[in-house]
N, CA, C, O and the ligand as a Tripos MOL2 file, in Angstrom:
@<TRIPOS>MOLECULE
protein
  237   235    60     0     0
PROTEIN
NO_CHARGES

@<TRIPOS>ATOM
      1 N          14.5770  132.5990   -6.4830 N.3       1 MET1
      2 CA         13.6990  131.4340   -6.3530 C.3       1 MET1
      3 C          12.2710  131.8500   -6.6780 C.2       1 MET1
      4 O          11.7170  132.7740   -6.0830 O.2       1 MET1
      5 N          11.7160  131.1650   -7.6040 N.am      2 THR2
      6 CA         10.3340  131.5510   -7.9960 C.3       2 THR2
      7 C           9.3810  130.4150   -7.6500 C.2       2 THR2
      8 O           9.2420  129.4510   -8.4030 O.2       2 THR2
      9 N           8.7480  130.5400   -6.5360 N.am      3 VAL3
     10 CA          7.7470  129.5610   -6.1750 C.3       3 VAL3
     11 C           6.3640  130.1710   -6.3170 C.2       3 VAL3
     12 O           6.0480  131.1870   -5.6980 O.2       3 VAL3
     13 N           5.5730  129.5540   -7.1160 N.am      4 THR4
     14 CA          4.2250  130.0720   -7.3060 C.3       4 THR4
     15 C           3.2910  129.4550   -6.2870 C.2       4 THR4
     16 O           2.9820  128.2650   -6.3480 O.2       4 THR4
     17 N           2.8540  130.2600   -5.3650 N.am      5 ASN5
     18 CA          1.9140  129.8000   -4.3830 C.3       5 ASN5
     19 C           0.4900  129.9780   -4.9110 C.2       5 ASN5
     20 O          -0.0900  131.0620   -4.8560 O.2       5 ASN5
     21 N          -0.0360  128.8950   -5.4140 N.am      6 GLY6
     22 CA         -1.3490  128.9560   -6.0520 C.3       6 GLY6
     23 C          -2.4270  129.4820   -5.1290 C.2       6 GLY6
     24 O          -3.2410  130.3080   -5.5400 O.2       6 GLY6
     25 N          -2.4500  129.0230   -3.8960 N.am      7 ALA7
     26 CA         -3.4940  129.4400   -2.9920 C.3       7 ALA7
     27 C          -3.3830  130.9380   -2.6620 C.2       7 ALA7
     28 O          -4.3890  131.6470   -2.6250 O.2       7 ALA7
     29 N          -2.1640  131.4040   -2.4250 N.am      8 ALA8
     30 CA         -1.9910  132.8110   -2.0650 C.3       8 ALA8
     31 C          -2.3660  133.7260   -3.2160 C.2       8 ALA8
     32 O          -3.0350  134.7390   -3.0160 O.2       8 ALA8
     33 N          -1.9340  133.3700   -4.4330 N.am      9 SER9
     34 CA         -2.2610  134.2340   -5.5540 C.3       9 SER9
     35 C          -3.7450  134.1830   -5.8200 C.2       9 SER9
     36 O          -4.3260  135.1670   -6.2790 O.2       9 SER9
     37 N          -4.3760  133.0450   -5.5400 N.am     10 GLY10
     38 CA         -5.8240  132.9450   -5.6900 C.3      10 GLY10
     39 C          -6.5330  133.8910   -4.7330 C.2      10 GLY10
     40 O          -7.5170  134.5360   -5.0960 O.2      10 GLY10
     41 N          -6.0210  133.9670   -3.5000 N.am     11 ALA11
     42 CA         -6.6110  134.8620   -2.5020 C.3      11 ALA11
     43 C          -6.4270  136.3120   -2.9210 C.2      11 ALA11
     44 O          -7.3410  137.1250   -2.7820 O.2      11 ALA11
     45 N          -5.2470  136.6360   -3.4330 N.am     12 ASP12
     46 CA         -4.9950  138.0060   -3.9070 C.3      12 ASP12
     47 C          -5.9480  138.3770   -5.0410 C.2      12 ASP12
     48 O          -6.4890  139.4820   -5.0920 O.2      12 ASP12
     49 N          -6.1340  137.4300   -5.9370 N.am     13 GLU13
     50 CA         -7.0170  137.6640   -7.0850 C.3      13 GLU13
     51 C          -8.4340  137.9030   -6.5930 C.2      13 GLU13
     52 O          -9.1150  138.8230   -7.0450 O.2      13 GLU13
     53 N          -8.8690  137.0640   -5.6640 N.am     14 LEU14
     54 CA        -10.2280  137.2210   -5.1390 C.3      14 LEU14
     55 C         -10.3950  138.5510   -4.4400 C.2      14 LEU14
     56 O         -11.4290  139.2070   -4.5680 O.2      14 LEU14
     57 N          -9.3650  138.9490   -3.6960 N.am     15 TYR15
     58 CA         -9.4120  140.2010   -2.9680 C.3      15 TYR15
     59 C          -9.5420  141.3630   -3.9440 C.2      15 TYR15
     60 O         -10.2810  142.3180   -3.7000 O.2      15 TYR15
     61 N          -8.8160  141.2680   -5.0460 N.am     16 ARG16
     62 CA         -8.8920  142.3180   -6.0740 C.3      16 ARG16
     63 C         -10.2900  142.3810   -6.6620 C.2      16 ARG16
     64 O         -10.8450  143.4610   -6.8640 O.2      16 ARG16
     65 N         -10.8470  141.2290   -6.9290 N.am     17 ILE17
     66 CA        -12.2070  141.1650   -7.4860 C.3      17 ILE17
     67 C         -13.1920  141.7720   -6.4730 C.2      17 ILE17
     68 O         -14.1230  142.4880   -6.8420 O.2      17 ILE17
     69 N         -12.9590  141.4640   -5.1840 N.am     18 HIS18
     70 CA        -13.8300  141.9940   -4.1430 C.3      18 HIS18
     71 C         -13.7620  143.5220   -4.0780 C.2      18 HIS18
     72 O         -14.7890  144.1950   -3.9950 O.2      18 HIS18
     73 N         -12.5360  144.0590   -4.1160 N.am     19 LEU19
     74 CA        -12.3500  145.5140   -4.0880 C.3      19 LEU19
     75 C         -13.0250  146.1590   -5.3080 C.2      19 LEU19
     76 O         -13.6590  147.2100   -5.2130 O.2      19 LEU19
     77 N         -12.8670  145.5040   -6.4270 N.am     20 LEU20
     78 CA        -13.4460  146.0320   -7.6690 C.3      20 LEU20
     79 C         -14.9710  146.0570   -7.5280 C.2      20 LEU20
     80 O         -15.6280  147.0090   -7.9490 O.2      20 LEU20
     81 N         -15.5060  145.0220   -6.9450 N.am     21 HIS21
     82 CA        -16.9530  144.9540   -6.7800 C.3      21 HIS21
     83 C         -17.4220  146.0980   -5.8750 C.2      21 HIS21
     84 O         -18.4000  146.7770   -6.1890 O.2      21 HIS21
     85 N         -16.7290  146.3090   -4.7550 N.am     22 ILE22
     86 CA        -17.0970  147.3790   -3.8360 C.3      22 ILE22
     87 C         -17.0770  148.7100   -4.5530 C.2      22 ILE22
     88 O         -17.9270  149.5700   -4.3200 O.2      22 ILE22
     89 N         -16.0840  148.8740   -5.4400 N.am     23 ASP23
     90 CA        -15.9360  150.0960   -6.2000 C.3      23 ASP23
     91 C         -17.1640  150.3830   -7.0670 C.2      23 ASP23
     92 O         -17.5700  151.5310   -7.2450 O.2      23 ASP23
     93 N         -17.7260  149.3300   -7.5860 N.am     24 HIS24
     94 CA        -18.8010  149.4770   -8.5790 C.3      24 HIS24
     95 C         -20.1890  149.1890   -8.0040 C.2      24 HIS24
     96 O         -21.1940  149.3790   -8.6900 O.2      24 HIS24
     97 N         -20.2510  148.7400   -6.7700 N.am     25 CYS25
     98 CA        -21.5300  148.3650   -6.1910 C.3      25 CYS25
     99 C         -22.0020  149.4250   -5.2070 C.2      25 CYS25
    100 O         -21.3680  149.6140   -4.1690 O.2      25 CYS25
    101 N         -23.0910  150.1200   -5.4990 N.am     26 PRO26
    102 CA        -23.5950  151.1770   -4.6120 C.3      26 PRO26
    103 C         -23.9770  150.6450   -3.2450 C.2      26 PRO26
    104 O         -23.8060  151.3350   -2.2400 O.2      26 PRO26
    105 N         -24.4930  149.4200   -3.1940 N.am     27 ALA27
    106 CA        -24.9020  148.8310   -1.9160 C.3      27 ALA27
    107 C         -23.6780  148.6480   -1.0040 C.2      27 ALA27
    108 O         -23.6950  149.0540    0.1580 O.2      27 ALA27
    109 N         -22.6260  148.0350   -1.5420 N.am     28 CYS28
    110 CA        -21.4080  147.8130   -0.7570 C.3      28 CYS28
    111 C         -20.7780  149.1470   -0.3760 C.2      28 CYS28
    112 O         -20.1930  149.2740    0.7000 O.2      28 CYS28
    113 N         -20.8940  150.1260   -1.2420 N.am     29 ASN29
    114 CA        -20.3320  151.4530   -0.9720 C.3      29 ASN29
    115 C         -20.9750  152.0760    0.2630 C.2      29 ASN29
    116 O         -20.3370  152.7970    1.0290 O.2      29 ASN29
    117 N         -22.2880  151.7660    0.4310 N.am     30 LYS30
    118 CA        -23.0020  152.3510    1.5750 C.3      30 LYS30
    119 C         -23.0440  151.4140    2.7530 C.2      30 LYS30
    120 O         -23.7970  151.6290    3.7020 O.2      30 LYS30
    121 N         -22.2270  150.3620    2.6960 N.am     31 ASP31
    122 CA        -22.2090  149.3740    3.7660 C.3      31 ASP31
    123 C         -23.5400  148.6840    3.9190 C.2      31 ASP31
    124 O         -23.8630  148.1680    4.9890 O.2      31 ASP31
    125 N         -24.3190  148.6730    2.8460 N.am     32 ALA32
    126 CA        -25.6220  148.0210    2.8940 C.3      32 ALA32
    127 C         -25.4630  146.5370    2.5790 C.2      32 ALA32
    128 O         -24.3810  146.0750    2.2180 O.2      32 ALA32
    129 N         -26.5540  145.8100    2.7210 N.am     33 GLU33
    130 CA        -26.4550  144.3770    2.4720 C.3      33 GLU33
    131 C         -26.3710  144.0790    0.9930 C.2      33 GLU33
    132 O         -27.1370  144.6090    0.1890 O.2      33 GLU33
    133 N         -25.4450  143.2390    0.6540 N.am     34 CYS34
    134 CA        -25.2570  142.8730   -0.7370 C.3      34 CYS34
    135 C         -24.8430  141.4030   -0.7930 C.2      34 CYS34
    136 O         -23.7740  141.0350   -0.3050 O.2      34 CYS34
    137 N         -25.6730  140.5830   -1.3770 N.am     35 GLY35
    138 CA        -25.3830  139.1470   -1.3960 C.3      35 GLY35
    139 C         -24.0710  138.8360   -2.0740 C.2      35 GLY35
    140 O         -23.3020  137.9930   -1.6120 O.2      35 GLY35
    141 N         -23.8210  139.5220   -3.1730 N.am     36 LYS36
    142 CA        -22.5840  139.2430   -3.8980 C.3      36 LYS36
    143 C         -21.3750  139.6790   -3.0860 C.2      36 LYS36
    144 O         -20.3520  138.9950   -3.0570 O.2      36 LYS36
    145 N         -21.5040  140.8370   -2.4190 N.am     37 GLY37
    146 CA        -20.4030  141.3170   -1.6080 C.3      37 GLY37
    147 C         -20.0750  140.3340   -0.4710 C.2      37 GLY37
    148 O         -18.9120  140.0550   -0.1800 O.2      37 GLY37
    149 N         -21.1400  139.8230    0.1570 N.am     38 VAL38
    150 CA        -20.9480  138.8740    1.2490 C.3      38 VAL38
    151 C         -20.2760  137.6180    0.7380 C.2      38 VAL38
    152 O         -19.3700  137.0800    1.3750 O.2      38 VAL38
    153 N         -20.7270  137.1540   -0.4210 N.am     39 ARG39
    154 CA        -20.1680  135.9330   -1.0140 C.3      39 ARG39
    155 C         -18.6770  136.1310   -1.3360 C.2      39 ARG39
    156 O         -17.8430  135.2580   -1.0970 O.2      39 ARG39
    157 N         -18.3850  137.3000   -1.8780 N.am     40 LEU40
    158 CA        -16.9920  137.5720   -2.2510 C.3      40 LEU40
    159 C         -16.1120  137.6270   -1.0120 C.2      40 LEU40
    160 O         -15.0080  137.0830   -0.9850 O.2      40 LEU40
    161 N         -16.6410  138.3140    0.0380 N.am     41 ARG41
    162 CA        -15.8520  138.4340    1.2650 C.3      41 ARG41
    163 C         -15.5570  137.0710    1.8490 C.2      41 ARG41
    164 O         -14.4520  136.7920    2.3150 O.2      41 ARG41
    165 N         -16.5940  136.2150    1.8120 N.am     42 ARG42
    166 CA        -16.4200  134.8640    2.3330 C.3      42 ARG42
    167 C         -15.3830  134.0940    1.5360 C.2      42 ARG42
    168 O         -14.5550  133.3720    2.0920 O.2      42 ARG42
    169 N         -15.4480  134.2620    0.2210 N.am     43 ALA43
    170 CA        -14.5130  133.5480   -0.6450 C.3      43 ALA43
    171 C         -13.0860  134.0160   -0.3770 C.2      43 ALA43
    172 O         -12.1550  133.2110   -0.3610 O.2      43 ALA43
    173 N         -12.9190  135.3260   -0.1640 N.am     44 VAL44
    174 CA        -11.5820  135.8640    0.1270 C.3      44 VAL44
    175 C         -11.0550  135.2610    1.4190 C.2      44 VAL44
    176 O          -9.8970  134.8510    1.5050 O.2      44 VAL44
    177 N         -11.9350  135.2120    2.4350 N.am     45 ARG45
    178 CA        -11.4830  134.7040    3.7340 C.3      45 ARG45
    179 C         -11.1030  133.2220    3.6130 C.2      45 ARG45
    180 O         -10.0860  132.7880    4.1530 O.2      45 ARG45
    181 N         -11.9240  132.4610    2.9050 N.am     46 ALA46
    182 CA        -11.6460  131.0460    2.7330 C.3      46 ALA46
    183 C         -10.3340  130.8190    1.9810 C.2      46 ALA46
    184 O          -9.5500  129.9330    2.3220 O.2      46 ALA46
    185 N         -10.1170  131.6300    0.9640 N.am     47 ALA47
    186 CA         -8.8810  131.5040    0.1840 C.3      47 ALA47
    187 C          -7.6750  131.8580    1.0330 C.2      47 ALA47
    188 O          -6.6240  131.2250    0.9320 O.2      47 ALA47
    189 N          -7.8380  132.9020    1.8960 N.am     48 ARG48
    190 CA         -6.7400  133.3150    2.7750 C.3      48 ARG48
    191 C          -6.4060  132.1940    3.7380 C.2      48 ARG48
    192 O          -5.2370  131.8780    3.9630 O.2      48 ARG48
    193 N          -7.4450  131.5940    4.3060 N.am     49 LEU49
    194 CA         -7.2410  130.5040    5.2770 C.3      49 LEU49
    195 C          -6.5240  129.3600    4.5760 C.2      49 LEU49
    196 O          -5.5830  128.7890    5.1280 O.2      49 LEU49
    197 N          -6.9560  129.0210    3.3690 N.am     50 ALA50
    198 CA         -6.3240  127.9310    2.6180 C.3      50 ALA50
    199 C          -4.8650  128.2480    2.3680 C.2      50 ALA50
    200 O          -4.0080  127.3700    2.4660 O.2      50 ALA50
    201 N          -4.5750  129.5190    2.0390 N.am     51 ALA51
    202 CA         -3.1870  129.9210    1.7770 C.3      51 ALA51
    203 C          -2.3690  129.8500    3.0500 C.2      51 ALA51
    204 O          -1.2070  129.4480    3.0060 O.2      51 ALA51
    205 N          -2.9430  130.2280    4.1840 N.am     52 ASP52
    206 CA         -2.2390  130.1760    5.4610 C.3      52 ASP52
    207 C          -1.8760  128.7610    5.8370 C.2      52 ASP52
    208 O          -0.7980  128.5010    6.3700 O.2      52 ASP52
    209 N          -2.7970  127.8370    5.5520 N.am     53 LYS53
    210 CA         -2.5410  126.4590    5.9130 C.3      53 LYS53
    211 C          -1.3540  125.8920    5.1770 C.2      53 LYS53
    212 O          -0.6790  124.9820    5.6590 O.2      53 LYS53
    213 N          -1.1030  126.4470    3.9900 N.am     54 ARG54
    214 CA         -0.0060  125.9240    3.1620 C.3      54 ARG54
    215 C           1.3450  126.4490    3.6380 C.2      54 ARG54
    216 O           2.3790  125.8420    3.3580 O.2      54 ARG54
    217 N           1.3440  127.5500    4.3430 N.am     55 ARG55
    218 CA          2.6090  128.0240    4.9060 C.3      55 ARG55
    219 C           2.3880  128.4480    6.3560 C.2      55 ARG55
    220 O           2.2110  129.6310    6.6470 O.2      55 ARG55
    221 N           2.4010  127.4830    7.2480 N.am     56 PRO56
    222 CA          2.1720  127.7510    8.6630 C.3      56 PRO56
    223 C           3.2840  128.6610    9.2440 C.2      56 PRO56
    224 O           4.4370  128.6280    8.8130 O.2      56 PRO56
    225 N           2.8830  129.4610   10.2280 N.am     57 ARG57
    226 CA          3.8530  130.4110   10.8080 C.3      57 ARG57
    227 C           4.2970  129.9510   12.1640 C.2      57 ARG57
    228 O           4.1170  130.6560   13.1580 O.2      57 ARG57
    229 N           4.8840  128.7620   12.2160 N.am     58 TRP58
    230 CA          5.4380  128.3950   13.5120 C.3      58 TRP58
    231 C           6.9520  128.3440   13.4580 C.2      58 TRP58
    232 O           7.5590  127.3700   13.9020 O.2      58 TRP58
    233 N           7.5530  129.3670   12.9270 N.am     59 THR59
    234 CA          9.0070  129.4040   12.9170 C.3      59 THR59
    235 C           9.5180  130.0960   14.1800 C.2      59 THR59
    236 O          10.7270  130.2300   14.3650 O.2      59 THR59
    237 ZN        -22.0490  144.6430   -3.5220 Zn       60 ZN60
@<TRIPOS>BOND
     1     1     2 1
     2     2     3 1
     3     3     4 2
     4     3     5 am
     5     5     6 1
     6     6     7 1
     7     7     8 2
     8     7     9 am
     9     9    10 1
    10    10    11 1
    11    11    12 2
    12    11    13 am
    13    13    14 1
    14    14    15 1
    15    15    16 2
    16    15    17 am
    17    17    18 1
    18    18    19 1
    19    19    20 2
    20    19    21 am
    21    21    22 1
    22    22    23 1
    23    23    24 2
    24    23    25 am
    25    25    26 1
    26    26    27 1
    27    27    28 2
    28    27    29 am
    29    29    30 1
    30    30    31 1
    31    31    32 2
    32    31    33 am
    33    33    34 1
    34    34    35 1
    35    35    36 2
    36    35    37 am
    37    37    38 1
    38    38    39 1
    39    39    40 2
    40    39    41 am
    41    41    42 1
    42    42    43 1
    43    43    44 2
    44    43    45 am
    45    45    46 1
    46    46    47 1
    47    47    48 2
    48    47    49 am
    49    49    50 1
    50    50    51 1
    51    51    52 2
    52    51    53 am
    53    53    54 1
    54    54    55 1
    55    55    56 2
    56    55    57 am
    57    57    58 1
    58    58    59 1
    59    59    60 2
    60    59    61 am
    61    61    62 1
    62    62    63 1
    63    63    64 2
    64    63    65 am
    65    65    66 1
    66    66    67 1
    67    67    68 2
    68    67    69 am
    69    69    70 1
    70    70    71 1
    71    71    72 2
    72    71    73 am
    73    73    74 1
    74    74    75 1
    75    75    76 2
    76    75    77 am
    77    77    78 1
    78    78    79 1
    79    79    80 2
    80    79    81 am
    81    81    82 1
    82    82    83 1
    83    83    84 2
    84    83    85 am
    85    85    86 1
    86    86    87 1
    87    87    88 2
    88    87    89 am
    89    89    90 1
    90    90    91 1
    91    91    92 2
    92    91    93 am
    93    93    94 1
    94    94    95 1
    95    95    96 2
    96    95    97 am
    97    97    98 1
    98    98    99 1
    99    99   100 2
   100    99   101 am
   101   101   102 1
   102   102   103 1
   103   103   104 2
   104   103   105 am
   105   105   106 1
   106   106   107 1
   107   107   108 2
   108   107   109 am
   109   109   110 1
   110   110   111 1
   111   111   112 2
   112   111   113 am
   113   113   114 1
   114   114   115 1
   115   115   116 2
   116   115   117 am
   117   117   118 1
   118   118   119 1
   119   119   120 2
   120   119   121 am
   121   121   122 1
   122   122   123 1
   123   123   124 2
   124   123   125 am
   125   125   126 1
   126   126   127 1
   127   127   128 2
   128   127   129 am
   129   129   130 1
   130   130   131 1
   131   131   132 2
   132   131   133 am
   133   133   134 1
   134   134   135 1
   135   135   136 2
   136   135   137 am
   137   137   138 1
   138   138   139 1
   139   139   140 2
   140   139   141 am
   141   141   142 1
   142   142   143 1
   143   143   144 2
   144   143   145 am
   145   145   146 1
   146   146   147 1
   147   147   148 2
   148   147   149 am
   149   149   150 1
   150   150   151 1
   151   151   152 2
   152   151   153 am
   153   153   154 1
   154   154   155 1
   155   155   156 2
   156   155   157 am
   157   157   158 1
   158   158   159 1
   159   159   160 2
   160   159   161 am
   161   161   162 1
   162   162   163 1
   163   163   164 2
   164   163   165 am
   165   165   166 1
   166   166   167 1
   167   167   168 2
   168   167   169 am
   169   169   170 1
   170   170   171 1
   171   171   172 2
   172   171   173 am
   173   173   174 1
   174   174   175 1
   175   175   176 2
   176   175   177 am
   177   177   178 1
   178   178   179 1
   179   179   180 2
   180   179   181 am
   181   181   182 1
   182   182   183 1
   183   183   184 2
   184   183   185 am
   185   185   186 1
   186   186   187 1
   187   187   188 2
   188   187   189 am
   189   189   190 1
   190   190   191 1
   191   191   192 2
   192   191   193 am
   193   193   194 1
   194   194   195 1
   195   195   196 2
   196   195   197 am
   197   197   198 1
   198   198   199 1
   199   199   200 2
   200   199   201 am
   201   201   202 1
   202   202   203 1
   203   203   204 2
   204   203   205 am
   205   205   206 1
   206   206   207 1
   207   207   208 2
   208   207   209 am
   209   209   210 1
   210   210   211 1
   211   211   212 2
   212   211   213 am
   213   213   214 1
   214   214   215 1
   215   215   216 2
   216   215   217 am
   217   217   218 1
   218   218   219 1
   219   219   220 2
   220   219   221 am
   221   221   222 1
   222   222   223 1
   223   223   224 2
   224   223   225 am
   225   225   226 1
   226   226   227 1
   227   227   228 2
   228   227   229 am
   229   229   230 1
   230   230   231 1
   231   231   232 2
   232   231   233 am
   233   233   234 1
   234   234   235 1
   235   235   236 2
@<TRIPOS>SUBSTRUCTURE
     1 MET1         2 RESIDUE 1 A MET
     2 THR2         6 RESIDUE 1 A THR
     3 VAL3        10 RESIDUE 1 A VAL
     4 THR4        14 RESIDUE 1 A THR
     5 ASN5        18 RESIDUE 1 A ASN
     6 GLY6        22 RESIDUE 1 A GLY
     7 ALA7        26 RESIDUE 1 A ALA
     8 ALA8        30 RESIDUE 1 A ALA
     9 SER9        34 RESIDUE 1 A SER
    10 GLY10       38 RESIDUE 1 A GLY
    11 ALA11       42 RESIDUE 1 A ALA
    12 ASP12       46 RESIDUE 1 A ASP
    13 GLU13       50 RESIDUE 1 A GLU
    14 LEU14       54 RESIDUE 1 A LEU
    15 TYR15       58 RESIDUE 1 A TYR
    16 ARG16       62 RESIDUE 1 A ARG
    17 ILE17       66 RESIDUE 1 A ILE
    18 HIS18       70 RESIDUE 1 A HIS
    19 LEU19       74 RESIDUE 1 A LEU
    20 LEU20       78 RESIDUE 1 A LEU
    21 HIS21       82 RESIDUE 1 A HIS
    22 ILE22       86 RESIDUE 1 A ILE
    23 ASP23       90 RESIDUE 1 A ASP
    24 HIS24       94 RESIDUE 1 A HIS
    25 CYS25       98 RESIDUE 1 A CYS
    26 PRO26      102 RESIDUE 1 A PRO
    27 ALA27      106 RESIDUE 1 A ALA
    28 CYS28      110 RESIDUE 1 A CYS
    29 ASN29      114 RESIDUE 1 A ASN
    30 LYS30      118 RESIDUE 1 A LYS
    31 ASP31      122 RESIDUE 1 A ASP
    32 ALA32      126 RESIDUE 1 A ALA
    33 GLU33      130 RESIDUE 1 A GLU
    34 CYS34      134 RESIDUE 1 A CYS
    35 GLY35      138 RESIDUE 1 A GLY
    36 LYS36      142 RESIDUE 1 A LYS
    37 GLY37      146 RESIDUE 1 A GLY
    38 VAL38      150 RESIDUE 1 A VAL
    39 ARG39      154 RESIDUE 1 A ARG
    40 LEU40      158 RESIDUE 1 A LEU
    41 ARG41      162 RESIDUE 1 A ARG
    42 ARG42      166 RESIDUE 1 A ARG
    43 ALA43      170 RESIDUE 1 A ALA
    44 VAL44      174 RESIDUE 1 A VAL
    45 ARG45      178 RESIDUE 1 A ARG
    46 ALA46      182 RESIDUE 1 A ALA
    47 ALA47      186 RESIDUE 1 A ALA
    48 ARG48      190 RESIDUE 1 A ARG
    49 LEU49      194 RESIDUE 1 A LEU
    50 ALA50      198 RESIDUE 1 A ALA
    51 ALA51      202 RESIDUE 1 A ALA
    52 ASP52      206 RESIDUE 1 A ASP
    53 LYS53      210 RESIDUE 1 A LYS
    54 ARG54      214 RESIDUE 1 A ARG
    55 ARG55      218 RESIDUE 1 A ARG
    56 PRO56      222 RESIDUE 1 A PRO
    57 ARG57      226 RESIDUE 1 A ARG
    58 TRP58      230 RESIDUE 1 A TRP
    59 THR59      234 RESIDUE 1 A THR
    60 ZN60       237 GROUP 0 **** ****
């Protein structure tokens, strides 16, 4: 069964972009403040929440 969960794959994609940014951003590497890093982290969390809502875990 191949079900494409758009929200989940979107969150994965964002997470990958976030990791890539951390890899290349000296500020994020030093745990310093980085506007882009904060924005990306927020986007990842929002996407994760959206993905969770689409498959609730009340089984
Ligand atoms: Zn950064």
